[in-house]
C-alpha positions as CSV (number, residue, x, y, z in Angstrom):
1,M,21.5,-6.7,25.5
2,G,20.0,-7.2,22.0
3,V,21.6,-9.7,19.6
4,N,24.3,-7.7,17.8
5,G,27.6,-9.5,18.4
6,R,26.1,-12.3,20.4
7,D,26.9,-16.0,19.8
8,V,23.7,-18.0,19.0
9,T,23.5,-21.7,18.4
10,V,20.4,-23.0,16.6
11,A,19.6,-26.8,16.9
12,G,17.9,-27.9,13.7
13,G,18.3,-27.0,10.1
14,G,14.6,-27.0,9.0
15,V,12.3,-24.1,8.2
16,A,12.3,-22.8,11.8
17,G,16.0,-23.1,12.4
18,L,17.2,-21.6,9.1
19,A,14.7,-18.8,9.2
20,A,15.6,-18.0,12.8
21,A,19.3,-18.2,11.9
22,R,19.0,-15.6,9.1
23,A,16.7,-13.3,11.1
24,L,19.3,-13.3,14.0
25,A,22.3,-12.9,11.7
26,L,20.7,-10.0,9.9
27,R,20.6,-8.3,13.3
28,G,24.3,-8.9,13.9
29,A,24.3,-12.2,15.8
30,R,27.1,-14.8,15.1
31,V,24.9,-17.8,14.4
32,T,25.8,-21.5,14.1
33,V,23.2,-24.1,13.0
34,L,23.6,-27.7,14.2
35,E,21.9,-30.1,11.8
36,Q,22.0,-33.8,12.6
37,A,21.5,-34.9,9.0
38,P,24.7,-35.4,6.8
39,A,23.2,-33.0,4.2
40,I,20.3,-30.6,3.9
41,S,18.5,-32.7,1.3
42,E,15.2,-33.2,-0.5
43,V,13.1,-34.4,2.3
44,G,9.3,-34.1,2.5
45,A,6.9,-33.1,-0.2
46,G,4.6,-30.1,-0.8
47,L,3.9,-27.1,1.5
48,Q,1.4,-24.3,1.2
49,V,2.8,-21.0,2.5
50,S,0.0,-18.5,3.1
51,P,0.5,-14.7,3.1
52,N,1.3,-14.6,6.8
53,G,4.3,-16.8,6.2
54,G,5.2,-15.1,2.9
55,R,5.5,-11.7,4.6
56,V,8.2,-13.1,6.8
57,I,10.1,-14.5,3.8
58,D,9.8,-11.0,2.2
59,A,11.1,-9.3,5.4
60,L,14.0,-11.7,5.4
61,G,15.0,-10.4,2.0
62,L,14.2,-13.7,0.3
63,G,11.0,-12.9,-1.4
64,E,12.4,-12.9,-5.0
65,A,14.2,-16.2,-4.5
66,F,11.1,-17.7,-2.9
67,R,8.8,-16.6,-5.7
68,A,11.1,-18.1,-8.3
69,A,11.1,-21.4,-6.4
70,S,7.3,-21.6,-5.8
71,G,4.0,-21.4,-7.6
72,E,1.0,-19.3,-6.7
73,S,-2.4,-20.9,-5.8
74,A,-5.4,-19.2,-7.4
75,A,-8.0,-20.9,-5.1
76,V,-8.9,-23.5,-2.6
77,V,-11.6,-25.8,-4.1
78,L,-13.6,-28.1,-1.8
79,R,-15.2,-31.1,-3.5
80,D,-17.2,-34.0,-2.4
81,A,-15.9,-37.6,-2.7
82,A,-17.5,-37.9,-6.1
83,G,-15.4,-34.9,-7.3
84,R,-18.3,-32.4,-7.5
85,R,-17.5,-28.9,-6.6
86,V,-18.8,-27.8,-3.2
87,L,-17.1,-24.4,-2.8
88,R,-14.4,-22.5,-4.6
89,M,-12.6,-19.9,-2.5
90,A,-10.7,-17.5,-4.9
91,L,-7.5,-16.2,-3.3
92,A,-6.9,-13.1,-5.5
93,G,-6.6,-9.9,-3.5
94,R,-5.7,-11.7,-0.2
95,G,-1.9,-11.9,-0.7
96,R,0.2,-14.6,-2.2
97,F,-0.7,-18.2,-1.3
98,A,2.4,-20.2,-2.4
99,L,2.7,-23.9,-3.4
100,V,6.2,-25.1,-2.9
101,H,8.2,-28.3,-2.4
102,R,9.6,-28.3,1.1
103,A,13.1,-28.9,-0.3
104,D,12.9,-25.8,-2.4
105,L,11.8,-23.6,0.5
106,I,14.7,-25.1,2.6
107,A,17.1,-24.4,-0.2
108,V,16.1,-20.7,-0.3
109,L,16.4,-20.4,3.5
110,E,19.7,-22.3,3.6
111,R,21.3,-20.0,0.9
112,G,19.9,-17.0,2.8
113,A,21.4,-18.1,6.0
114,R,24.8,-18.7,4.5
115,E,24.7,-15.4,2.7
116,A,24.0,-13.7,6.1
117,G,27.1,-15.3,7.5
118,V,25.5,-18.2,9.3
119,T,27.7,-21.3,9.9
120,I,25.9,-24.6,9.2
121,E,27.4,-27.7,10.7
122,L,26.1,-30.9,9.2
123,G,26.1,-34.3,10.9
124,A,26.0,-32.5,14.3
125,R,23.6,-34.3,16.5
126,V,22.7,-33.0,20.0
127,E,22.9,-36.0,22.4
128,A,21.8,-34.3,25.6
129,L,21.7,-30.9,27.3
130,T,21.7,-29.6,30.8
131,L,19.9,-26.4,31.8
132,G,21.3,-24.0,34.4
133,E,20.8,-20.5,35.6
134,R,23.5,-19.3,33.2
135,G,22.2,-21.2,30.2
136,A,22.6,-24.6,28.6
137,T,25.4,-27.0,28.3
138,V,25.1,-29.1,25.2
139,R,26.6,-32.6,24.7
140,M,27.1,-33.6,21.1
141,A,26.9,-37.2,19.8
142,D,30.6,-37.0,18.8
143,G,31.5,-36.4,22.5
144,G,32.1,-32.7,22.2
145,A,30.4,-30.1,24.5
146,L,29.1,-26.6,23.8
147,R,28.1,-23.7,26.0
148,P,26.1,-21.5,23.7
149,G,25.5,-17.9,24.5
150,L,21.9,-18.5,23.4
151,L,20.5,-21.9,22.4
152,V,17.5,-21.9,20.0
153,G,15.8,-25.3,19.9
154,A,14.3,-25.7,16.4
155,D,14.8,-29.4,16.5
156,G,11.3,-30.4,15.5
157,L,8.6,-32.8,16.7
158,H,10.9,-34.9,18.9
159,S,12.9,-32.0,20.2
160,R,15.6,-32.8,22.8
161,V,15.6,-29.1,23.8
162,R,11.9,-29.2,24.5
163,A,12.2,-32.5,26.4
164,E,14.8,-30.9,28.7
165,L,12.7,-27.8,29.1
166,V,9.3,-29.2,29.8
167,G,9.7,-33.0,30.0
168,E,8.8,-35.6,27.4
169,A,5.5,-35.0,25.7
170,R,2.7,-37.6,25.7
171,P,1.2,-37.3,22.2
172,R,-2.2,-38.9,21.6
173,F,-3.0,-40.9,18.4
174,T,-5.8,-39.1,16.6
175,G,-7.2,-42.2,14.9
176,Q,-6.0,-40.8,11.6
177,V,-3.2,-41.8,9.3
178,A,-1.8,-39.8,6.3
179,W,-0.2,-40.7,3.0
180,R,2.1,-38.4,1.1
181,A,2.8,-39.0,-2.6
182,L,4.3,-37.2,-5.6
183,I,3.4,-38.0,-9.1
184,P,4.1,-36.5,-12.5
185,C,1.4,-33.8,-12.9
186,P,-1.3,-34.6,-15.5
187,E,-2.0,-31.9,-18.1
188,G,-4.7,-29.4,-17.2
189,V,-4.4,-29.4,-13.4
190,A,-5.1,-25.9,-12.3
191,S,-2.7,-24.1,-9.9
192,E,-5.0,-24.4,-6.9
193,A,-5.4,-26.6,-3.9
194,Q,-8.2,-29.2,-4.3
195,V,-9.7,-30.9,-1.2
196,F,-11.9,-34.0,-1.8
197,M,-14.0,-34.7,1.3
198,G,-15.5,-38.1,2.1
199,P,-16.8,-40.0,5.1
200,G,-13.9,-40.5,7.5
201,R,-11.3,-39.4,5.0
202,H,-10.2,-36.6,2.7
203,L,-7.5,-36.0,0.0
204,V,-5.7,-32.8,-0.8
205,A,-3.8,-32.2,-4.1
206,Y,-2.0,-29.3,-5.7
207,P,0.8,-28.9,-8.4
208,L,4.4,-28.1,-7.6
209,R,7.5,-27.0,-9.5
210,G,5.8,-25.3,-12.4
211,G,3.2,-28.0,-12.8
212,R,5.7,-30.8,-13.2
213,L,4.7,-32.6,-10.0
214,L,1.3,-33.2,-8.2
215,N,1.5,-33.3,-4.5
216,I,-1.0,-35.6,-2.8
217,V,-1.9,-35.9,0.9
218,A,-4.6,-38.4,1.8
219,V,-5.9,-38.8,5.3
220,E,-8.0,-41.7,6.5
221,E,-9.5,-42.5,9.9
222,R,-8.6,-45.9,11.2
223,A,-8.2,-47.7,14.5
224,E,-4.7,-49.1,13.9
225,W,-1.8,-47.0,15.1
226,A,0.8,-46.0,12.5
227,E,4.3,-44.8,13.4
228,E,4.8,-41.1,13.5
229,G,7.2,-39.6,11.1
230,W,7.7,-38.8,7.4
231,H,10.0,-41.6,6.5
232,N,7.7,-44.7,6.8
233,A,7.0,-46.4,3.5
234,G,3.4,-47.0,2.7
235,D,1.7,-49.4,0.2
236,P,0.3,-47.6,-2.9
237,D,-2.3,-50.4,-3.3
238,E,-3.5,-49.8,0.3
239,L,-3.8,-46.1,-0.5
240,R,-5.8,-46.8,-3.6
241,A,-8.1,-49.2,-1.7
242,A,-8.7,-46.7,1.1
243,F,-9.9,-44.1,-1.5
244,R,-11.5,-46.5,-4.1
245,D,-14.9,-44.8,-3.7
246,F,-13.6,-41.4,-4.6
247,G,-14.4,-40.0,-8.0
248,G,-13.3,-37.1,-10.2
249,S,-9.6,-37.2,-10.9
250,V,-8.7,-39.0,-7.7
251,R,-8.8,-42.5,-9.1
252,E,-6.6,-41.5,-12.1
253,W,-4.1,-39.8,-9.8
254,L,-3.8,-42.6,-7.3
255,G,-3.4,-45.0,-10.2
256,R,-0.1,-43.2,-11.0
257,V,1.3,-43.5,-7.5
258,E,4.4,-45.8,-7.4
259,R,5.7,-44.8,-4.0
260,C,4.1,-43.2,-1.0
261,M,4.9,-42.5,2.7
262,L,2.5,-43.2,5.5
263,W,2.5,-41.8,9.0
264,G,0.2,-41.7,12.0
265,L,-1.1,-38.3,13.1
266,F,-0.7,-37.5,16.8
267,R,-2.0,-34.6,18.8
268,H,0.8,-33.1,20.8
269,P,0.3,-30.5,23.5
270,V,1.5,-27.0,22.9
271,A,4.4,-26.5,25.3
272,G,3.5,-24.5,28.4
273,R,7.0,-23.1,28.7
274,W,9.0,-22.0,25.7
275,H,12.2,-20.7,27.3
276,A,14.6,-20.9,30.2
277,P,17.8,-18.9,30.9
278,G,19.8,-18.9,27.6
279,V,17.3,-21.2,25.9
280,A,14.2,-20.9,23.6
281,I,12.2,-23.3,21.5
282,L,10.2,-22.5,18.4
283,G,8.3,-24.2,15.5
284,D,7.3,-27.8,15.9
285,A,9.4,-28.1,19.1
286,A,7.0,-25.6,20.8
287,H,3.7,-26.2,19.1
288,P,3.3,-29.3,16.8
289,T,0.2,-29.1,14.7
290,L,-2.0,-31.3,12.6
291,P,-1.6,-30.7,8.9
292,F,-5.2,-29.5,8.2
293,L,-4.7,-25.8,8.0
294,A,-1.3,-25.8,6.2
295,Q,0.3,-23.7,8.9
296,G,3.3,-25.6,10.2
297,A,5.8,-23.8,8.1
298,C,4.1,-20.5,8.5
299,M,4.1,-20.7,12.3
300,A,7.8,-21.5,12.2
301,L,8.5,-18.5,10.0
302,E,6.4,-16.2,12.2
303,D,8.2,-17.6,15.3
304,A,11.6,-17.1,13.8
305,W,11.0,-13.4,12.9
306,T,9.3,-12.6,16.2
307,L,12.0,-14.2,18.3
308,A,14.8,-12.3,16.6
309,A,12.9,-9.0,16.6
310,T,11.9,-9.4,20.3
311,L,15.5,-10.3,21.4
312,D,16.8,-7.3,19.5
313,A,14.3,-4.9,21.1
314,H,15.0,-5.9,24.8
315,D,18.0,-5.4,27.0
316,G,17.8,-8.7,28.7
317,D,16.9,-12.3,27.6
318,A,14.5,-12.9,30.4
319,A,12.2,-10.0,29.5
320,A,12.6,-10.6,25.7
321,L,11.8,-14.3,25.9
322,A,8.8,-13.8,28.2
323,A,7.5,-11.1,25.9
324,W,8.0,-13.4,22.8
325,Q,6.1,-16.3,24.4
326,G,3.4,-14.0,25.5
327,V,2.9,-12.8,21.9
328,R,3.3,-16.1,20.1
329,R,1.7,-18.8,22.4
330,P,-1.9,-17.5,22.2
331,R,-1.7,-17.2,18.4
332,T,-0.2,-20.7,17.9
333,L,-2.8,-22.2,20.3
334,R,-5.6,-20.7,18.2
335,I,-4.0,-22.1,14.9
336,V,-3.5,-25.6,16.4
337,D,-7.2,-25.6,17.5
338,A,-8.4,-24.4,14.1
339,A,-6.4,-27.2,12.4
340,T,-7.9,-29.8,14.6
341,A,-11.4,-28.5,13.8
342,N,-10.7,-28.7,10.1
343,A,-10.0,-32.4,10.4
344,R,-13.5,-33.0,11.7
345,N,-15.1,-30.8,9.1
346,Y,-13.5,-32.7,6.2
347,H,-14.7,-36.1,7.4
348,L,-18.4,-35.6,8.1
349,R,-20.7,-38.5,7.3
350,G,-24.3,-39.0,6.3
351,A,-26.9,-36.3,7.1
352,R,-24.3,-34.0,8.7
353,A,-22.1,-34.1,5.6
354,A,-25.1,-33.4,3.3
355,A,-26.2,-30.4,5.4
356,A,-22.7,-29.0,5.6
357,H,-22.1,-29.4,1.9
358,A,-25.5,-27.8,1.1
359,A,-24.6,-24.8,3.2
360,L,-21.2,-24.5,1.5
361,R,-22.8,-24.8,-2.0
362,A,-25.1,-22.0,-1.0
363,A,-22.1,-19.9,0.1
364,D,-20.5,-20.8,-3.2
365,R,-23.4,-19.2,-5.1
366,L,-24.1,-16.2,-2.9
367,A,-20.9,-15.2,-1.0
368,P,-17.9,-17.4,-1.8
369,G,-15.5,-15.0,-0.1
370,A,-17.3,-15.1,3.2
371,V,-16.0,-18.6,4.2
372,L,-12.4,-17.6,3.6
373,G,-13.0,-14.3,5.4
374,R,-13.4,-16.3,8.6
375,F,-9.6,-16.8,8.5
376,D,-8.6,-13.2,8.0
377,W,-7.2,-13.3,11.5
378,L,-4.8,-15.9,10.3
379,Y,-3.8,-15.0,6.7
380,G,-4.0,-11.2,7.2
381,H,-1.6,-11.2,10.2
382,D,1.8,-9.6,9.7
383,V,4.4,-10.2,12.4
384,T,6.9,-8.0,10.6
385,A,4.7,-4.9,10.7
């Protein structure tokens, strides 16, 4: 059957949805994106896009636009809470590790989708859907109904498509909350990702938009539950208090925070089933992940390319979608598990932290590339090959 000439409806205008829309449209599909927001606007903050995600952007024909909208990270630098260097992992020779504002990546993907002929309907919220042997019936919030030829659920963490496919997820609070903040970038901040590790907490910072902004993500272990989502206002004084024992540049940076967002981090199960007749889910709808490996956007990009390519290579949806899930689910499970492990490694206390940092400092002197080499399976992967 392939996708040439087919009608495809994509629920969700985020990274997964827009990338999938362009990938499908480039193969001849007639694609409509349903985005519930009234505008595709500047939501979120910084993202790191490692080479495995960047290869998809290149294959979509958007590499030049993306490079213009993003910076390149030279290294990942691990520091202790006092700001002392523990390990510097240089990224040269491993492909492009990009630092980008989420809104700038979305803008590149949106323009790319429209240029490929995709129709984007704003203010279009999916209210409910019914699955059947011949596909899905979608009921919209405005009372309208749709019968897509193929429905792609790229509707994120609280996906209505996933809920209909596999039931409501039961996420578990991790005992961690995260703040996001953007500040004017101080002079002299290198184009690299810095990770400050302390007992029960860590902070990540890197520059955006040509060094005009500094993106800060700070994670703290705590017993209290915090609402999940990017749009909950946090208290900058509470953020400063939580990281008052951190040294280096952290105190200065946090002193400049005027506005921050706070959200609770929840562990969601990876969906056991990603498709039904005429329906598929991808991105956060299929495999939400914790933000400790910077792979949420990259997994969405990989999913989008692989879904379009697999549908195009098979005569029937059933075989194509089964093959797609068979390829993608084991890899995303491994990434989700690795992200979870990173959270533990950043938050070590006492003797365990001292021993781990000593080992990393030894690696920094003797073989700094060896630590990053453990992730060649992740960054070296190319779904477009």
